[in-house]
mmCIF file as Biopython writes it, N, C-alpha, C and O atoms, coordinates in Angstrom:
data_model
#
loop_
_atom_site.group_PDB
_atom_site.id
_atom_site.type_symbol
_atom_site.label_atom_id
_atom_site.label_alt_id
_atom_site.label_comp_id
_atom_site.label_asym_id
_atom_site.label_entity_id
_atom_site.label_seq_id
_atom_site.pdbx_PDB_ins_code
_atom_site.Cartn_x
_atom_site.Cartn_y
_atom_site.Cartn_z
_atom_site.occupancy
_atom_site.B_iso_or_equiv
_atom_site.auth_seq_id
_atom_site.auth_asym_id
_atom_site.pdbx_PDB_model_num
ATOM 1   N N  . UNK A ? 1  ? 91.439  -124.680 76.554 1.0 0.0 1  A 1 
ATOM 2   C CA . UNK A ? 1  ? 92.776  -125.136 76.196 1.0 0.0 1  A 1 
ATOM 3   C C  . UNK A ? 1  ? 93.543  -123.979 75.533 1.0 0.0 1  A 1 
ATOM 4   O O  . UNK A ? 1  ? 93.070  -123.388 74.563 1.0 0.0 1  A 1 
ATOM 5   N N  . UNK A ? 2  ? 94.707  -123.672 76.057 1.0 0.0 2  A 1 
ATOM 6   C CA . UNK A ? 2  ? 95.531  -122.585 75.521 1.0 0.0 2  A 1 
ATOM 7   C C  . UNK A ? 2  ? 96.361  -123.100 74.349 1.0 0.0 2  A 1 
ATOM 8   O O  . UNK A ? 2  ? 96.876  -124.218 74.374 1.0 0.0 2  A 1 
ATOM 9   N N  . UNK A ? 3  ? 96.476  -122.271 73.335 1.0 0.0 3  A 1 
ATOM 10  C CA . UNK A ? 3  ? 97.278  -122.634 72.174 1.0 0.0 3  A 1 
ATOM 11  C C  . UNK A ? 3  ? 98.741  -122.304 72.433 1.0 0.0 3  A 1 
ATOM 12  O O  . UNK A ? 3  ? 99.059  -121.267 73.014 1.0 0.0 3  A 1 
ATOM 13  N N  . UNK A ? 4  ? 99.626  -123.189 72.001 1.0 0.0 4  A 1 
ATOM 14  C CA . UNK A ? 4  ? 101.057 -122.995 72.190 1.0 0.0 4  A 1 
ATOM 15  C C  . UNK A ? 4  ? 101.695 -122.649 70.844 1.0 0.0 4  A 1 
ATOM 16  O O  . UNK A ? 4  ? 101.860 -123.517 69.986 1.0 0.0 4  A 1 
ATOM 17  N N  . UNK A ? 5  ? 102.048 -121.385 70.670 1.0 0.0 5  A 1 
ATOM 18  C CA . UNK A ? 5  ? 102.660 -120.940 69.425 1.0 0.0 5  A 1 
ATOM 19  C C  . UNK A ? 5  ? 104.174 -120.911 69.506 1.0 0.0 5  A 1 
ATOM 20  O O  . UNK A ? 5  ? 104.818 -120.443 68.567 1.0 0.0 5  A 1 
ATOM 21  N N  . UNK A ? 6  ? 104.762 -121.388 70.580 1.0 0.0 6  A 1 
ATOM 22  C CA . UNK A ? 6  ? 106.213 -121.308 70.752 1.0 0.0 6  A 1 
ATOM 23  C C  . UNK A ? 6  ? 106.972 -122.099 69.698 1.0 0.0 6  A 1 
ATOM 24  O O  . UNK A ? 6  ? 108.106 -121.751 69.368 1.0 0.0 6  A 1 
ATOM 25  N N  . UNK A ? 7  ? 106.372 -123.154 69.165 1.0 0.0 7  A 1 
ATOM 26  C CA . UNK A ? 7  ? 107.089 -123.937 68.164 1.0 0.0 7  A 1 
ATOM 27  C C  . UNK A ? 7  ? 107.151 -123.225 66.811 1.0 0.0 7  A 1 
ATOM 28  O O  . UNK A ? 7  ? 107.908 -123.640 65.934 1.0 0.0 7  A 1 
ATOM 29  N N  . UNK A ? 8  ? 106.365 -122.157 66.629 1.0 0.0 8  A 1 
ATOM 30  C CA . UNK A ? 8  ? 106.361 -121.426 65.376 1.0 0.0 8  A 1 
ATOM 31  C C  . UNK A ? 8  ? 107.242 -120.188 65.400 1.0 0.0 8  A 1 
ATOM 32  O O  . UNK A ? 8  ? 107.472 -119.581 64.354 1.0 0.0 8  A 1 
ATOM 33  N N  . UNK A ? 9  ? 107.728 -119.809 66.537 1.0 0.0 9  A 1 
ATOM 34  C CA . UNK A ? 9  ? 108.583 -118.628 66.631 1.0 0.0 9  A 1 
ATOM 35  C C  . UNK A ? 9  ? 110.038 -119.044 66.542 1.0 0.0 9  A 1 
ATOM 36  O O  . UNK A ? 9  ? 110.406 -120.110 67.036 1.0 0.0 9  A 1 
ATOM 37  N N  . UNK A ? 10 ? 110.871 -118.221 65.919 1.0 0.0 10 A 1 
ATOM 38  C CA . UNK A ? 10 ? 112.290 -118.571 65.827 1.0 0.0 10 A 1 
ATOM 39  C C  . UNK A ? 10 ? 112.945 -118.580 67.199 1.0 0.0 10 A 1 
ATOM 40  O O  . UNK A ? 10 ? 112.630 -117.754 68.056 1.0 0.0 10 A 1 
ATOM 41  N N  . UNK A ? 11 ? 113.839 -119.502 67.394 1.0 0.0 11 A 1 
ATOM 42  C CA . UNK A ? 11 ? 114.508 -119.640 68.681 1.0 0.0 11 A 1 
ATOM 43  C C  . UNK A ? 11 ? 115.720 -118.713 68.740 1.0 0.0 11 A 1 
ATOM 44  O O  . UNK A ? 11 ? 116.384 -118.474 67.731 1.0 0.0 11 A 1 
ATOM 45  N N  . UNK A ? 12 ? 115.996 -118.198 69.929 1.0 0.0 12 A 1 
ATOM 46  C CA . UNK A ? 12 ? 117.131 -117.306 70.130 1.0 0.0 12 A 1 
ATOM 47  C C  . UNK A ? 12 ? 118.450 -118.041 69.940 1.0 0.0 12 A 1 
ATOM 48  O O  . UNK A ? 12 ? 119.448 -117.433 69.555 1.0 0.0 12 A 1 
ATOM 49  N N  . UNK A ? 13 ? 118.463 -119.318 70.200 1.0 0.0 13 A 1 
ATOM 50  C CA . UNK A ? 13 ? 119.706 -120.080 70.128 1.0 0.0 13 A 1 
ATOM 51  C C  . UNK A ? 13 ? 119.899 -120.714 68.754 1.0 0.0 13 A 1 
ATOM 52  O O  . UNK A ? 13 ? 120.333 -121.862 68.659 1.0 0.0 13 A 1 
ATOM 53  N N  . UNK A ? 14 ? 119.587 -119.991 67.707 1.0 0.0 14 A 1 
ATOM 54  C CA . UNK A ? 14 ? 119.744 -120.500 66.357 1.0 0.0 14 A 1 
ATOM 55  C C  . UNK A ? 14 ? 121.151 -120.226 65.845 1.0 0.0 14 A 1 
ATOM 56  O O  . UNK A ? 14 ? 121.924 -119.492 66.459 1.0 0.0 14 A 1 
ATOM 57  N N  . UNK A ? 15 ? 121.458 -120.823 64.725 1.0 0.0 15 A 1 
ATOM 58  C CA . UNK A ? 15 ? 122.781 -120.644 64.155 1.0 0.0 15 A 1 
ATOM 59  C C  . UNK A ? 15 ? 122.880 -119.321 63.399 1.0 0.0 15 A 1 
ATOM 60  O O  . UNK A ? 15 ? 121.870 -118.668 63.136 1.0 0.0 15 A 1 
ATOM 61  N N  . UNK A ? 16 ? 124.076 -118.946 63.064 1.0 0.0 16 A 1 
ATOM 62  C CA . UNK A ? 16 ? 124.315 -117.681 62.386 1.0 0.0 16 A 1 
ATOM 63  C C  . UNK A ? 16 ? 123.658 -117.626 61.007 1.0 0.0 16 A 1 
ATOM 64  O O  . UNK A ? 16 ? 123.328 -116.540 60.531 1.0 0.0 16 A 1 
ATOM 65  N N  . UNK A ? 17 ? 123.464 -118.770 60.360 1.0 0.0 17 A 1 
ATOM 66  C CA . UNK A ? 17 ? 122.907 -118.783 59.010 1.0 0.0 17 A 1 
ATOM 67  C C  . UNK A ? 17 ? 121.527 -118.144 58.932 1.0 0.0 17 A 1 
ATOM 68  O O  . UNK A ? 17 ? 121.128 -117.681 57.863 1.0 0.0 17 A 1 
ATOM 69  N N  . UNK A ? 18 ? 120.796 -118.109 60.029 1.0 0.0 18 A 1 
ATOM 70  C CA . UNK A ? 18 ? 119.459 -117.514 60.010 1.0 0.0 18 A 1 
ATOM 71  C C  . UNK A ? 18 ? 119.449 -116.121 60.653 1.0 0.0 18 A 1 
ATOM 72  O O  . UNK A ? 18 ? 118.381 -115.565 60.906 1.0 0.0 18 A 1 
ATOM 73  N N  . UNK A ? 19 ? 120.623 -115.564 60.915 1.0 0.0 19 A 1 
ATOM 74  C CA . UNK A ? 19 ? 120.720 -114.254 61.571 1.0 0.0 19 A 1 
ATOM 75  C C  . UNK A ? 19 ? 120.711 -113.125 60.546 1.0 0.0 19 A 1 
ATOM 76  O O  . UNK A ? 19 ? 121.239 -113.264 59.443 1.0 0.0 19 A 1 
ATOM 77  N N  . UNK A ? 20 ? 120.113 -112.027 60.924 1.0 0.0 20 A 1 
ATOM 78  C CA . UNK A ? 20 ? 120.029 -110.847 60.069 1.0 0.0 20 A 1 
ATOM 79  C C  . UNK A ? 20 ? 121.403 -110.244 59.795 1.0 0.0 20 A 1 
ATOM 80  O O  . UNK A ? 20 ? 121.608 -109.630 58.748 1.0 0.0 20 A 1 
ATOM 81  N N  . UNK A ? 21 ? 122.330 -110.408 60.704 1.0 0.0 21 A 1 
ATOM 82  C CA . UNK A ? 21 ? 123.651 -109.778 60.591 1.0 0.0 21 A 1 
ATOM 83  C C  . UNK A ? 21 ? 124.701 -110.672 59.923 1.0 0.0 21 A 1 
ATOM 84  O O  . UNK A ? 21 ? 125.854 -110.265 59.788 1.0 0.0 21 A 1 
ATOM 85  N N  . UNK A ? 22 ? 124.321 -111.872 59.509 1.0 0.0 22 A 1 
ATOM 86  C CA . UNK A ? 22 ? 125.243 -112.802 58.858 1.0 0.0 22 A 1 
ATOM 87  C C  . UNK A ? 22 ? 125.145 -112.550 57.357 1.0 0.0 22 A 1 
ATOM 88  O O  . UNK A ? 22 ? 124.184 -112.977 56.717 1.0 0.0 22 A 1 
ATOM 89  N N  . UNK A ? 23 ? 126.129 -111.861 56.795 1.0 0.0 23 A 1 
ATOM 90  C CA . UNK A ? 23 ? 126.049 -111.402 55.411 1.0 0.0 23 A 1 
ATOM 91  C C  . UNK A ? 23 ? 127.176 -111.986 54.560 1.0 0.0 23 A 1 
ATOM 92  O O  . UNK A ? 23 ? 128.223 -112.391 55.066 1.0 0.0 23 A 1 
ATOM 93  N N  . UNK A ? 24 ? 126.927 -112.015 53.268 1.0 0.0 24 A 1 
ATOM 94  C CA . UNK A ? 24 ? 127.909 -112.528 52.303 1.0 0.0 24 A 1 
ATOM 95  C C  . UNK A ? 24 ? 128.698 -111.363 51.725 1.0 0.0 24 A 1 
ATOM 96  O O  . UNK A ? 24 ? 128.120 -110.387 51.248 1.0 0.0 24 A 1 
ATOM 97  N N  . UNK A ? 25 ? 130.020 -111.472 51.771 1.0 0.0 25 A 1 
ATOM 98  C CA . UNK A ? 25 ? 130.898 -110.464 51.205 1.0 0.0 25 A 1 
ATOM 99  C C  . UNK A ? 25 ? 131.384 -110.973 49.846 1.0 0.0 25 A 1 
ATOM 100 O O  . UNK A ? 25 ? 132.108 -111.965 49.770 1.0 0.0 25 A 1 
ATOM 101 N N  . UNK A ? 26 ? 130.981 -110.289 48.779 1.0 0.0 26 A 1 
ATOM 102 C CA . UNK A ? 26 ? 131.338 -110.735 47.432 1.0 0.0 26 A 1 
ATOM 103 C C  . UNK A ? 26 ? 132.833 -110.587 47.151 1.0 0.0 26 A 1 
ATOM 104 O O  . UNK A ? 26 ? 133.381 -111.324 46.332 1.0 0.0 26 A 1 
ATOM 105 N N  . UNK A ? 27 ? 133.492 -109.648 47.816 1.0 0.0 27 A 1 
ATOM 106 C CA . UNK A ? 27 ? 134.916 -109.434 47.593 1.0 0.0 27 A 1 
ATOM 107 C C  . UNK A ? 27 ? 135.741 -110.608 48.124 1.0 0.0 27 A 1 
ATOM 108 O O  . UNK A ? 27 ? 136.619 -111.118 47.428 1.0 0.0 27 A 1 
ATOM 109 N N  . UNK A ? 28 ? 135.457 -111.034 49.354 1.0 0.0 28 A 1 
ATOM 110 C CA . UNK A ? 28 ? 136.198 -112.156 49.944 1.0 0.0 28 A 1 
ATOM 111 C C  . UNK A ? 28 ? 135.527 -113.499 49.685 1.0 0.0 28 A 1 
ATOM 112 O O  . UNK A ? 28 ? 136.111 -114.549 49.953 1.0 0.0 28 A 1 
ATOM 113 N N  . UNK A ? 29 ? 134.290 -113.470 49.159 1.0 0.0 29 A 1 
ATOM 114 C CA . UNK A ? 29 ? 133.497 -114.663 48.885 1.0 0.0 29 A 1 
ATOM 115 C C  . UNK A ? 29 ? 133.303 -115.512 50.136 1.0 0.0 29 A 1 
ATOM 116 O O  . UNK A ? 29 ? 133.414 -116.737 50.098 1.0 0.0 29 A 1 
ATOM 117 N N  . UNK A ? 30 ? 133.010 -114.831 51.251 1.0 0.0 30 A 1 
ATOM 118 C CA . UNK A ? 30 ? 132.778 -115.504 52.530 1.0 0.0 30 A 1 
ATOM 119 C C  . UNK A ? 30 ? 131.612 -114.859 53.251 1.0 0.0 30 A 1 
ATOM 120 O O  . UNK A ? 30 ? 131.281 -113.697 53.015 1.0 0.0 30 A 1 
ATOM 121 N N  . UNK A ? 31 ? 130.996 -115.627 54.130 1.0 0.0 31 A 1 
ATOM 122 C CA . UNK A ? 31 ? 129.984 -115.091 55.027 1.0 0.0 31 A 1 
ATOM 123 C C  . UNK A ? 31 ? 130.658 -114.637 56.311 1.0 0.0 31 A 1 
ATOM 124 O O  . UNK A ? 31 ? 131.622 -115.252 56.766 1.0 0.0 31 A 1 
ATOM 125 N N  . UNK A ? 32 ? 130.146 -113.556 56.892 1.0 0.0 32 A 1 
ATOM 126 C CA . UNK A ? 32 ? 130.697 -113.075 58.151 1.0 0.0 32 A 1 
ATOM 127 C C  . UNK A ? 32 ? 129.638 -112.293 58.909 1.0 0.0 32 A 1 
ATOM 128 O O  . UNK A ? 32 ? 128.591 -111.941 58.364 1.0 0.0 32 A 1 
ATOM 129 N N  . UNK A ? 33 ? 129.927 -112.033 60.163 1.0 0.0 33 A 1 
ATOM 130 C CA . UNK A ? 33 ? 129.034 -111.245 61.002 1.0 0.0 33 A 1 
ATOM 131 C C  . UNK A ? 33 ? 129.328 -109.771 60.737 1.0 0.0 33 A 1 
ATOM 132 O O  . UNK A ? 33 ? 130.477 -109.339 60.821 1.0 0.0 33 A 1 
ATOM 133 N N  . UNK A ? 34 ? 128.291 -109.003 60.418 1.0 0.0 34 A 1 
ATOM 134 C CA . UNK A ? 34 ? 128.496 -107.599 60.066 1.0 0.0 34 A 1 
ATOM 135 C C  . UNK A ? 34 ? 128.521 -106.667 61.274 1.0 0.0 34 A 1 
ATOM 136 O O  . UNK A ? 34 ? 128.698 -105.459 61.114 1.0 0.0 34 A 1 
ATOM 137 N N  . UNK A ? 35 ? 128.347 -107.205 62.473 1.0 0.0 35 A 1 
ATOM 138 C CA . UNK A ? 35 ? 128.388 -106.372 63.674 1.0 0.0 35 A 1 
ATOM 139 C C  . UNK A ? 35 ? 129.824 -106.148 64.126 1.0 0.0 35 A 1 
ATOM 140 O O  . UNK A ? 35 ? 130.715 -106.939 63.815 1.0 0.0 35 A 1 
ATOM 141 N N  . UNK A ? 36 ? 130.034 -105.091 64.843 1.0 0.0 36 A 1 
ATOM 142 C CA . UNK A ? 36 ? 131.338 -104.816 65.422 1.0 0.0 36 A 1 
ATOM 143 C C  . UNK A ? 36 ? 131.406 -105.518 66.778 1.0 0.0 36 A 1 
ATOM 144 O O  . UNK A ? 36 ? 130.913 -105.000 67.780 1.0 0.0 36 A 1 
ATOM 145 N N  . UNK A ? 37 ? 132.015 -106.687 66.800 1.0 0.0 37 A 1 
ATOM 146 C CA . UNK A ? 37 ? 132.079 -107.506 68.011 1.0 0.0 37 A 1 
ATOM 147 C C  . UNK A ? 37 ? 133.353 -107.215 68.783 1.0 0.0 37 A 1 
ATOM 148 O O  . UNK A ? 37 ? 134.376 -106.856 68.201 1.0 0.0 37 A 1 
ATOM 149 N N  . UNK A ? 38 ? 133.281 -107.374 70.114 1.0 0.0 38 A 1 
ATOM 150 C CA . UNK A ? 38 ? 134.502 -107.221 70.903 1.0 0.0 38 A 1 
ATOM 151 C C  . UNK A ? 38 ? 135.323 -108.505 70.801 1.0 0.0 38 A 1 
ATOM 152 O O  . UNK A ? 38 ? 134.913 -109.454 70.133 1.0 0.0 38 A 1 
ATOM 153 N N  . UNK A ? 39 ? 136.462 -108.538 71.451 1.0 0.0 39 A 1 
ATOM 154 C CA . UNK A ? 39 ? 137.402 -109.654 71.311 1.0 0.0 39 A 1 
ATOM 155 C C  . UNK A ? 39 ? 136.801 -110.990 71.755 1.0 0.0 39 A 1 
ATOM 156 O O  . UNK A ? 39 ? 136.970 -112.001 71.072 1.0 0.0 39 A 1 
ATOM 157 N N  . UNK A ? 40 ? 136.112 -111.000 72.878 1.0 0.0 40 A 1 
ATOM 158 C CA . UNK A ? 40 ? 135.515 -112.241 73.375 1.0 0.0 40 A 1 
ATOM 159 C C  . UNK A ? 40 ? 134.394 -112.727 72.469 1.0 0.0 40 A 1 
ATOM 160 O O  . UNK A ? 40 ? 134.296 -113.920 72.183 1.0 0.0 40 A 1 
ATOM 161 N N  . UNK A ? 41 ? 133.544 -111.802 72.015 1.0 0.0 41 A 1 
ATOM 162 C CA . UNK A ? 41 ? 132.441 -112.176 71.135 1.0 0.0 41 A 1 
ATOM 163 C C  . UNK A ? 41 ? 132.951 -112.678 69.791 1.0 0.0 41 A 1 
ATOM 164 O O  . UNK A ? 41 ? 132.392 -113.620 69.230 1.0 0.0 41 A 1 
ATOM 165 N N  . UNK A ? 42 ? 134.005 -112.062 69.272 1.0 0.0 42 A 1 
ATOM 166 C CA . UNK A ? 42 ? 134.586 -112.518 68.009 1.0 0.0 42 A 1 
ATOM 167 C C  . UNK A ? 42 ? 135.214 -113.892 68.168 1.0 0.0 42 A 1 
ATOM 168 O O  . UNK A ? 42 ? 135.142 -114.714 67.255 1.0 0.0 42 A 1 
ATOM 169 N N  . UNK A ? 43 ? 135.827 -114.149 69.315 1.0 0.0 43 A 1 
ATOM 170 C CA . UNK A ? 43 ? 136.386 -115.477 69.577 1.0 0.0 43 A 1 
ATOM 171 C C  . UNK A ? 43 ? 135.299 -116.535 69.602 1.0 0.0 43 A 1 
ATOM 172 O O  . UNK A ? 43 ? 135.486 -117.629 69.071 1.0 0.0 43 A 1 
ATOM 173 N N  . UNK A ? 44 ? 134.163 -116.220 70.214 1.0 0.0 44 A 1 
ATOM 174 C CA . UNK A ? 44 ? 133.034 -117.152 70.217 1.0 0.0 44 A 1 
ATOM 175 C C  . UNK A ? 44 ? 132.506 -117.373 68.807 1.0 0.0 44 A 1 
ATOM 176 O O  . UNK A ? 44 ? 132.189 -118.502 68.434 1.0 0.0 44 A 1 
ATOM 177 N N  . UNK A ? 45 ? 132.412 -116.311 68.026 1.0 0.0 45 A 1 
ATOM 178 C CA . UNK A ? 45 ? 131.918 -116.412 66.656 1.0 0.0 45 A 1 
ATOM 179 C C  . UNK A ? 45 ? 132.835 -117.296 65.816 1.0 0.0 45 A 1 
ATOM 180 O O  . UNK A ? 45 ? 132.366 -118.188 65.110 1.0 0.0 45 A 1 
ATOM 181 N N  . UNK A ? 46 ? 134.137 -117.048 65.892 1.0 0.0 46 A 1 
ATOM 182 C CA . UNK A ? 46 ? 135.086 -117.830 65.106 1.0 0.0 46 A 1 
ATOM 183 C C  . UNK A ? 46 ? 135.176 -119.274 65.585 1.0 0.0 46 A 1 
ATOM 184 O O  . UNK A ? 46 ? 135.469 -120.177 64.801 1.0 0.0 46 A 1 
ATOM 185 N N  . UNK A ? 47 ? 134.923 -119.492 66.875 1.0 0.0 47 A 1 
ATOM 186 C CA . UNK A ? 47 ? 134.949 -120.842 67.418 1.0 0.0 47 A 1 
ATOM 187 C C  . UNK A ? 47 ? 133.646 -121.608 67.218 1.0 0.0 47 A 1 
ATOM 188 O O  . UNK A ? 47 ? 133.551 -122.790 67.549 1.0 0.0 47 A 1 
ATOM 189 N N  . UNK A ? 48 ? 132.649 -120.925 66.675 1.0 0.0 48 A 1 
ATOM 190 C CA . UNK A ? 48 ? 131.376 -121.598 66.417 1.0 0.0 48 A 1 
ATOM 191 C C  . UNK A ? 48 ? 130.455 -121.649 67.622 1.0 0.0 48 A 1 
ATOM 192 O O  . UNK A ? 48 ? 129.415 -122.305 67.569 1.0 0.0 48 A 1 
ATOM 193 N N  . UNK A ? 49 ? 130.807 -120.979 68.696 1.0 0.0 49 A 1 
ATOM 194 C CA . UNK A ? 49 ? 129.982 -120.966 69.901 1.0 0.0 49 A 1 
ATOM 195 C C  . UNK A ? 49 ? 129.040 -119.760 69.851 1.0 0.0 49 A 1 
ATOM 196 O O  . UNK A ? 49 ? 129.266 -118.760 70.533 1.0 0.0 49 A 1 
ATOM 197 N N  . UNK A ? 50 ? 127.986 -119.860 69.044 1.0 0.0 50 A 1 
ATOM 198 C CA . UNK A ? 50 ? 127.078 -118.737 68.845 1.0 0.0 50 A 1 
ATOM 199 C C  . UNK A ? 50 ? 125.706 -118.984 69.453 1.0 0.0 50 A 1 
ATOM 200 O O  . UNK A ? 50 ? 124.764 -118.244 69.171 1.0 0.0 50 A 1 
ATOM 201 N N  . UNK A ? 51 ? 125.584 -119.997 70.270 1.0 0.0 51 A 1 
ATOM 202 C CA . UNK A ? 51 ? 124.259 -120.345 70.804 1.0 0.0 51 A 1 
ATOM 203 C C  . UNK A ? 51 ? 123.702 -119.286 71.741 1.0 0.0 51 A 1 
ATOM 204 O O  . UNK A ? 51 ? 122.484 -119.195 71.895 1.0 0.0 51 A 1 
ATOM 205 N N  . UNK A ? 52 ? 124.545 -118.487 72.369 1.0 0.0 52 A 1 
ATOM 206 C CA . UNK A ? 52 ? 124.059 -117.474 73.302 1.0 0.0 52 A 1 
ATOM 207 C C  . UNK A ? 52 ? 124.297 -116.062 72.819 1.0 0.0 52 A 1 
ATOM 208 O O  . UNK A ? 52 ? 124.426 -115.153 73.639 1.0 0.0 52 A 1 
ATOM 209 N N  . UNK A ? 53 ? 124.359 -115.847 71.522 1.0 0.0 53 A 1 
ATOM 210 C CA . UNK A ? 53 ? 124.647 -114.516 70.978 1.0 0.0 53 A 1 
ATOM 211 C C  . UNK A ? 53 ? 123.533 -113.549 71.345 1.0 0.0 53 A 1 
ATOM 212 O O  . UNK A ? 53 ? 122.365 -113.787 71.036 1.0 0.0 53 A 1 
ATOM 213 N N  . UNK A ? 54 ? 123.900 -112.459 72.006 1.0 0.0 54 A 1 
ATOM 214 C CA . UNK A ? 54 ? 122.891 -111.497 72.442 1.0 0.0 54 A 1 
ATOM 215 C C  . UNK A ? 54 ? 122.434 -110.585 71.315 1.0 0.0 54 A 1 
ATOM 216 O O  . UNK A ? 54 ? 121.463 -109.847 71.481 1.0 0.0 54 A 1 
ATOM 217 N N  . UNK A ? 55 ? 123.113 -110.619 70.171 1.0 0.0 55 A 1 
ATOM 218 C CA . UNK A ? 55 ? 122.750 -109.782 69.033 1.0 0.0 55 A 1 
ATOM 219 C C  . UNK A ? 55 ? 121.924 -110.526 67.984 1.0 0.0 55 A 1 
ATOM 220 O O  . UNK A ? 55 ? 121.502 -109.937 66.989 1.0 0.0 55 A 1 
ATOM 221 N N  . UNK A ? 56 ? 121.697 -111.803 68.205 1.0 0.0 56 A 1 
ATOM 222 C CA . UNK A ? 56 ? 120.989 -112.617 67.212 1.0 0.0 56 A 1 
ATOM 223 C C  . UNK A ? 56 ? 119.602 -112.054 66.925 1.0 0.0 56 A 1 
ATOM 224 O O  . UNK A ? 56 ? 118.820 -111.798 67.840 1.0 0.0 56 A 1 
ATOM 225 N N  . UNK A ? 57 ? 119.312 -111.865 65.642 1.0 0.0 57 A 1 
ATOM 226 C CA . UNK A ? 57 ? 117.986 -111.456 65.187 1.0 0.0 57 A 1 
ATOM 227 C C  . UNK A ? 57 ? 117.625 -112.321 63.996 1.0 0.0 57 A 1 
ATOM 228 O O  . UNK A ? 57 ? 118.361 -112.380 63.011 1.0 0.0 57 A 1 
ATOM 229 N N  . UNK A ? 58 ? 116.507 -112.981 64.090 1.0 0.0 58 A 1 
ATOM 230 C CA . UNK A ? 58 ? 116.066 -113.854 63.015 1.0 0.0 58 A 1 
ATOM 231 C C  . UNK A ? 58 ? 115.804 -113.037 61.754 1.0 0.0 58 A 1 
ATOM 232 O O  . UNK A ? 58 ? 115.088 -112.037 61.793 1.0 0.0 58 A 1 
ATOM 233 N N  . UNK A ? 59 ? 116.386 -113.468 60.637 1.0 0.0 59 A 1 
ATOM 234 C CA . UNK A ? 59 ? 116.204 -112.774 59.367 1.0 0.0 59 A 1 
ATOM 235 C C  . UNK A ? 59 ? 114.968 -113.315 58.682 1.0 0.0 59 A 1 
ATOM 236 O O  . UNK A ? 59 ? 114.906 -114.493 58.330 1.0 0.0 59 A 1 
ATOM 237 N N  . UNK A ? 60 ? 113.985 -112.453 58.496 1.0 0.0 60 A 1 
ATOM 238 C CA . UNK A ? 60 ? 112.747 -112.822 57.839 1.0 0.0 60 A 1 
ATOM 239 C C  . UNK A ? 60 ? 112.627 -111.989 56.573 1.0 0.0 60 A 1 
ATOM 240 O O  . UNK A ? 60 ? 112.250 -110.819 56.625 1.0 0.0 60 A 1 
ATOM 241 N N  . UNK A ? 61 ? 112.951 -112.599 55.429 1.0 0.0 61 A 1 
ATOM 242 C CA . UNK A ? 61 ? 112.938 -111.845 54.182 1.0 0.0 61 A 1 
ATOM 243 C C  . UNK A ? 61 ? 111.538 -111.379 53.801 1.0 0.0 61 A 1 
ATOM 244 O O  . UNK A ? 61 ? 111.399 -110.409 53.056 1.0 0.0 61 A 1 
ATOM 245 N N  . UNK A ? 62 ? 110.515 -112.037 54.286 1.0 0.0 62 A 1 
ATOM 246 C CA . UNK A ? 62 ? 109.149 -111.637 53.963 1.0 0.0 62 A 1 
ATOM 247 C C  . UNK A ? 62 ? 108.708 -110.401 54.741 1.0 0.0 62 A 1 
ATOM 248 O O  . UNK A ? 62 ? 107.759 -109.726 54.340 1.0 0.0 62 A 1 
ATOM 249 N N  . UNK A ? 63 ? 109.382 -110.098 55.841 1.0 0.0 63 A 1 
ATOM 250 C CA . UNK A ? 63 ? 109.030 -108.911 56.625 1.0 0.0 63 A 1 
ATOM 251 C C  . UNK A ? 63 ? 109.272 -107.648 55.790 1.0 0.0 63 A 1 
ATOM 252 O O  . UNK A ? 63 ? 108.451 -106.730 55.811 1.0 0.0 63 A 1 
ATOM 253 N N  . UNK A ? 64 ? 110.376 -107.592 55.063 1.0 0.0 64 A 1 
ATOM 254 C CA . UNK A ? 64 ? 110.659 -106.421 54.245 1.0 0.0 64 A 1 
ATOM 255 C C  . UNK A ? 64 ? 109.741 -106.363 53.022 1.0 0.0 64 A 1 
ATOM 256 O O  . UNK A ? 64 ? 109.405 -105.272 52.561 1.0 0.0 64 A 1 
ATOM 257 N N  . UNK A ? 65 ? 109.334 -107.502 52.494 1.0 0.0 65 A 1 
ATOM 258 C CA . UNK A ? 65 ? 108.424 -107.531 51.366 1.0 0.0 65 A 1 
ATOM 259 C C  . UNK A ? 65 ? 107.057 -107.018 51.766 1.0 0.0 65 A 1 
ATOM 260 O O  . UNK A ? 65 ? 106.414 -106.305 50.994 1.0 0.0 65 A 1 
ATOM 261 N N  . UNK A ? 66 ? 106.597 -107.369 52.964 1.0 0.0 66 A 1 
ATOM 262 C CA . UNK A ? 66 ? 105.296 -106.909 53.439 1.0 0.0 66 A 1 
ATOM 263 C C  . UNK A ? 66 ? 105.265 -105.392 53.599 1.0 0.0 66 A 1 
ATOM 264 O O  . UNK A ? 66 ? 104.208 -104.783 53.433 1.0 0.0 66 A 1 
ATOM 265 N N  . UNK A ? 67 ? 106.390 -104.774 53.913 1.0 0.0 67 A 1 
ATOM 266 C CA . UNK A ? 67 ? 106.436 -103.316 54.053 1.0 0.0 67 A 1 
ATOM 267 C C  . UNK A ? 67 ? 106.299 -102.622 52.696 1.0 0.0 67 A 1 
ATOM 268 O O  . UNK A ? 67 ? 105.842 -101.481 52.624 1.0 0.0 67 A 1 
ATOM 269 N N  . UNK A ? 68 ? 106.691 -103.305 51.630 1.0 0.0 68 A 1 
ATOM 270 C CA . UNK A ? 68 ? 106.631 -102.714 50.298 1.0 0.0 68 A 1 
ATOM 271 C C  . UNK A ? 68 ? 105.231 -102.744 49.715 1.0 0.0 68 A 1 
ATOM 272 O O  . UNK A ? 68 ? 104.922 -101.982 48.799 1.0 0.0 68 A 1 
ATOM 273 N N  . UNK A ? 69 ? 104.392 -103.608 50.232 1.0 0.0 69 A 1 
ATOM 274 C CA . UNK A ? 69 ? 103.035 -103.762 49.687 1.0 0.0 69 A 1 
ATOM 275 C C  . UNK A ? 69 ? 102.126 -102.677 50.197 1.0 0.0 69 A 1 
ATOM 276 O O  . UNK A ? 69 ? 100.947 -102.644 49.847 1.0 0.0 69 A 1 
#
């Protein structure tokens, strides 16, 4: 029997809140995408249509901690 680990891996179609590039700007007190997006991609981002973002990278805060150990 093969083990299925797919349910433990982050999905590509996740929301921006779990993306590495979704950062908080203390000056404007807002979250935004830190990538330089073109006009169509920015329109999708502002419209909330981020399910197919090709730049999405799951942010794992423990990955950076493991490098420090």
